[in-house]
N, C-alpha and C positions, 0 to 999 in steps of 0.2 A: 632783173637779175637771173642767171641760169645757174642751177646748183652743180656741184661737181659730178652727180650722178648721171648727168646728161652725157650722152655719147661724145659731145663736142669736148667735154673736159675730162673724159675718161683717162685713168692713168695708162701708160703703155703696157705695164705688165698684166693688168686685167684686159686690156684690149687685145693683146696677143693671145691670151688664154681663150677669149671668146672667139677669136679667129680660128683657133685650133678645134674648138668644140663646135664651130660653124653655127654659133648663136648670133654672131655678128659678122658683117661683110665689110672688107676694105672699101667697097663701093659706097656704103652707107657713111662710113666715116669720113671719106673724102668729100662727099656731097655736103656733109655738115660743115665742114671747114670752108669750102667755097662759099656756101651760103653766108657763113660769118664774114668772109672777106668782101663780098659783094655788098653787105649791109653795112658794115663797120668802116672799111678802109677809107672811104671818101672823108670820114671825119679824123681819123687818127693817122694816116698815111704811114701804116706799118710795113706794107709790102709795095714794091715797085712793079717789076715784072712777074707775070703770071703764066703758067703752062698749063691750063686746065684741060685742054684736049689731050695732051700727052698723058697727063696725070690721071685722067680717066681711063685711058687705055691701060696704063700700069695698074691701076686698081683693079680692073677687071682681070688682068692677068694674075694679080695676087690672090684674087678670089679663086680663080681656078687652081692655083698653086695649094691652097688650103683644102680645096675638094680632093685633090690627088693625095694629099697627106703631108704633114708638116716636116720641113727640112730645116734642121738647126743650122745649116750652112747659111740660111737667109735670116738672121736674128731680128731684122726689122722689116720683114716682108709686109708691105701694105700700110706702113706707118708714115703719116704725113710729116715731112721735114722741111722748114724753111732754111735756105742757105743765105747767109749774109752776102751782100752784093760786092764785098771786096775780095770774094774768093772766086778764082776761075772755074767754070764749068764748061767743057767743051761744047761749042755751039750755041751757047747762051751769051747774053750781052754781059760785059764785064766792065761796068761803068765806074766802079769805085767811087760812086757818089759824086762824080766830077763831070762838068760839061766837056772837059778835055776828052774824056773817053766815052762820050754818050753813044757812039756809033761802033764801038769796039766790040767784036765777038770773039770770045776766048777760043784758043786753039789748043788748050789742054785742060785737064781737070786736075785740081790740086789732090795730093795723095790722100789727105784726110777726108775730103769730100767724096773721092772716089770709093773710099772704104764704106761710107754710109750708102752710096748707091749700090755697090756690090752686095751690101747686107739686105738689099730688097726695098729699101725706103723709097718713098715717092717724093721727089722734089717738086713741089707743086707751085712755089713762088720764091722770089728772092726778097730778103728784107732790106728795108733802107737803112742807110748810114750816112753820116756826114762826109764830106769831101775828104778823100784819103783816110778815112777813120781817124781825123785829127782833132776830134772835139768830144766833150763829156756830155754833149747834147746831140740831138739828130735832126738837122735840117739841111736842105741843099737846094741849089737851083733846079735840080732835075724833079725832086719830089715835094718840094715844100717843107713844112714843119711836122715832125712826128710828135704827136701829142700823148701825154700821159692819160690812158683811159680812165683812171680813178679821179682825175681832176684836170680837165683838159687846159686850165690856165697854165698848167705845168708842162715841162718837157719830159720826154720819155727817158731822158738820159743818153748817154752814148759811150762808145760809138756804136755798140751793138743794140741800139735803141729800137729799131724795127723789129729784130727778133724777140726782144722782151715783150714789146706790146702785142705782137702776134700771138705769142704764148698766152699772155694775160687775157686776151679777148677771145681765144678759142680758134684763131685762124691757122693754127698748127698744133701739133703734139711735142714736136721737138724742133730745135733750132740750133744753128751754129752760132758761135761768136769768135771774136779775136780780140786780144787785150795787149796793149802796149803801155797803157797808162790807166789801168782800171776799167777797160772798155766792156769787159763782160760783167764785172762786180757792180759797176754804178747803175746801169739800167736794171740789173737784176734787183738790186736794193730799191730802187724807185718804183718798181712794177709789181713787187710782191712774188717774185719767181725765184728759182734756183739757177744758179750758174757756177761753173768750175773753172778756175784758172789752174791748168795742170803745172806741174813743175817743168822747167825747161828741158826739152828733149823727149818728153812723154808723148807727146802727139806731134807727128810731123808737120813742118811749115815750109812752104815754097822758099827757095833760095831767091834773093840773098839774105831775106830776113830771118831765115832759119838760124843764121849765125848771130843774130841780135838777141842777147840774152833777155831783153826786156820783152820780147815778142812771144806771144802764145796764142794757140788756137784751141777752142774748147767747147764743151756741150753746155746748152741751156734748156731747162725744162721747167715744168711745173712743180715737181717733186724731186726729192733726193734720189728716191729710187730710179726715177726715169733718167735722171741725169746720169747716174752710174750705168745704166743700161747703154746709154749713147757713148759714154766714155770707153767702156769695154769694147766698142766697136772700133773706135778711131784711134785707139793708143797703140803703141809699140813701134819698134825701129822700121826703117825702110832704107833702101839703097839710095833714095833720091835725097836724103837728108842726113848729113853726116853727123849732125847734133843729135839725132833720135837714136841714141845709144841705150836707152833704158830696156832692160829686157822684159818681155811679157810676164815672166814669172813673178815680177814684182807687182803686177797690176792688182787693184783691189777686187774683192769678191763680195757677194751678198752675205757671206757667212757671218759677219759681225755686225750686230745692230745694237751694241751696248757701249756705254762708256763707264761702266761700273769700275770703281777704282781708279779711274784716270785722274791725274792732277791737271787742272785747268784754269789758266789765268784769264779773267774776264777784264778787259781793258776799255772802259767806256770812252776815254780819250787818250789817243796814241801820242805820248809826250806832250808838247805843249800845243798841240792842235786844238783850236776852238771847234766845239761840237754842239749842234743845236739840242736843246734840252731833251726833246721827244726822242732823237736818235739815241742820245746817251742813256736815257732812263730805260728804253726798251731793250738796250744791250745789257744794262746792269741787272735787269730782271732775270736774266739768264742764270744768274748765280743760284737762285732758288730752284729754278727748273732743273738744272743740272744736279744740284745736290739731291733733289728728290729721285733722280735717275741712279743714284749712287756714286756720282762723281764727287771729287774734292775740289770744288770750285770756290775761287775768292777773287774779290776786286784787286787788281794789282795796278800801281802806278808805275810808269816807265820814263825815264829821263831820256827823251829824245828831241831833237831839234828839228821842228818843221822847216825852217830856213835851210838847215843843212841837207835835209833829204831833198828839198825841191831844188837846191843848187846842183847836187849830184845828178839828179834826173835831167836838169836842163843841159848839163854839160854832155851827158849822153845823148840827149836828143839833138843837140846842135850838131854833133858829129854824124848822126846816123838818120833818124827819122825826120828831124827838122831840116837836115841838108837835102833829103829827097823832096820835101815840100818846097824848099826854096829853089831848087832846079826846076820844078814844074812852074813856079810862079815866075821865073825868069823866062821860061820858054813860052808860057801862056799868060801874060800879065792881065789880059782882059777876061780871062775864064776862071781863074782860080779865085775862091771866095775870100773875103777879108779875114775871116776867122781862121783860115787854114795859114794865111800869111802871118797873122798874128801869133799863132802858135810858134811859128819858126822865129818871128822877131823876138818873143818871150825868151825863147830858149837861147838865142845869141846874146840878148841883152843880160840875162841872169847868169850866163856862163862867164861873162866878162873875158878876162885874159886867162882864165884857168885851162889847163891842158887836160887832155884825155886821162892822162896818169893822176893829176890831181882829183879828178872824179872818181877813180878807181880807189884812191885813198879813203875818200869820204865813204864810199860804199863798203869797203873794208871794216872801217870803224863802226859802221851801222850794224853789220852782222855781228861784231863782237858784242854789241849791246843786245840784240835779239837772241843770238846764239846761247848767251849765258842764260837766258830764260828757259831755254829747252834742257838746261841741265837739271832744272826743277819741275818744269811743267811738260805735260804730253802735247798741250795744244794752247794756243792764244786765241782769244776771241775779241773782236774789236771792230768797229764800224768801217765799212768800206768807203762810205761818203759821209762827210761831216755835215752837210746841210740837208735840211728836209725838202728840198726841191730847187730846180732851176727853172726859170721862167720860160714858158714856150714862146719860141721867135726871137728871143734875145740871144744875140751872137757874143755878147760880153766882150766886144771890142771897144776899147777906149775906157772902159770902167771895170772895176773889180766887183766883188761881192761881200756882203757883210754876213758873218756867221757868228751867232752867239755874242753879239756886241763887238765883234772884231773885224775891221776892215781889211780884207785881203786883196792885195795889188792885182792878182791874176786869178781868175775864178777857178782854175785847175788846182789852186792850193786848197780847195774845199774837197779834195779827193786824196784821202790818206792811203787808199788802195795802192797808189804809185809805190809806196814802201816796198811792197812785195812783187812789183816788177823789178825793182833794183835786187831783191833777195830773191831771184828768179827760181832757185831750186825748191823753195817752199810751196807745197801744194796750198791752195786756197779755195775753200767752198764758201759761196755766199748764200745764206738762208734768209727767209723773212722772219721779222720779229714783231710785226704789229704794224701800226699806223701812227703817223703824225696827226696834229690836230688840224691840218690843211686837208686831210684825206689822202695824202700820198703815203704809200707803204714804206716802211723802214726795214732795213736789212743789216746783217752783220756778216762778217767773214771769220771762218774756222781756218786758222793757219797752223800747220804743223810742221815737224822737222823735215829737212830736205828729203824729198822723194818718199815720204812716208804718207801716201795717199790713203792707205787702210785706215788710218786713225781719223783723218779728216772725214771720210765718208761714215766710219762707225759713229762718231758724234753726230753728224747730220741726220743718220738714220734713226738714231735714239731719240733726238729731238723732234724729228718729224711725226713720231708717234704721239707726242704730248703737246706741241706747240699749237696754238690756234692759227694754222695757216689761213690764208684767204679762201674760205669755203664757198664763196659766191664770187662771181666775175663781172666786171662792169659790162652793162649792155651798151655801153657808149652813149652817153658818157655824162659826166657833170659838164654843165654849159660853160664855155670859155667866157 
């Protein structure tokens, strides 16, 4: 095990401070991340493409930058960042985890990744993802299975699984994720890291998926503070995304690290969702922790139908995300994976004869239930993932998953995070809550009123000071 005091796991705020006082060099930090990738990636498959030569040149440039004197126009100068392979970066492979695109080189850079680069960060590698980011696990024909470093019998989660594992194992200090069905929050939960699903429009997304309200791009990190550091760089409107309408003036700052006086509903099980006992218990324990921090926290039960939520999601996916996968499968039947095809089949099957308008009606009813809670509570805390792990290498095609004694027909039903892709205006911050008995970390999501990022981060920052976050990281790893 390596302790958090090691430069490999140093938080970004401390690292930037040491860059500025010249007691630490970006070159030293980059070499530690490269060392970790070379030692651990053959086992966990967290990163696909690497750019070490270019990264070393950038690290030396960042070192000279700090020698000349720090410029606050480069807030991430010298910080290693892994970018998920579904994002285009001009001149780099843009595989989207698919054999269909294994030879494609991106001709542009997405706006939010360009902001990271313009902030001085070093993109030294691309993290693995399932094909078209279509799964809550991470495996592909290109990279094999991305394993959970805490117990390699289990999956990293997905679809931003490579980013989560890279953070957990010290292969990077920050990472990007994308989230259409819990894809930031699921792997964050399974790997003991922090992930933020911004409210729709807060962070620019490439068209046409910028107009898909389920679709979000956001930051992943080892701490809430680091997650907020990255979020402050990538957020804000742009002319390339008509949906990115949210003013920068509404972005959270580091000023508030307290939840004193807040009313917080802790929901160990969202409606009738079956939840693994370790996941539910670790969430419920937050009541005492929050109360000790001065919040008014209590266990709350809510009347929500898992079947209705999943049907609304399936209707949406069948018309948008699932439709795009079906088009790829039709054009390239021998190259598209079975789990991607199954996602599209599930969406079509579950949708049935429902129209898009029918789906909107279910979504509206869902918000009336959740929205009424915000009349009383400042935040809701509930698990992002109902299970304590997905098996590594299992594509969950032709069989479901058993959670807390309940058989679920399709494994994605074990991801209640999808609820807040439907309620896309709600910010959602996922934080670690402990471990399950199988050694896999558990996490929970802090959900706040539409566009109230401030409260989500204030609660996260307050909890970060007292929760037992993983203070050692797997040296790769438990034997599969």
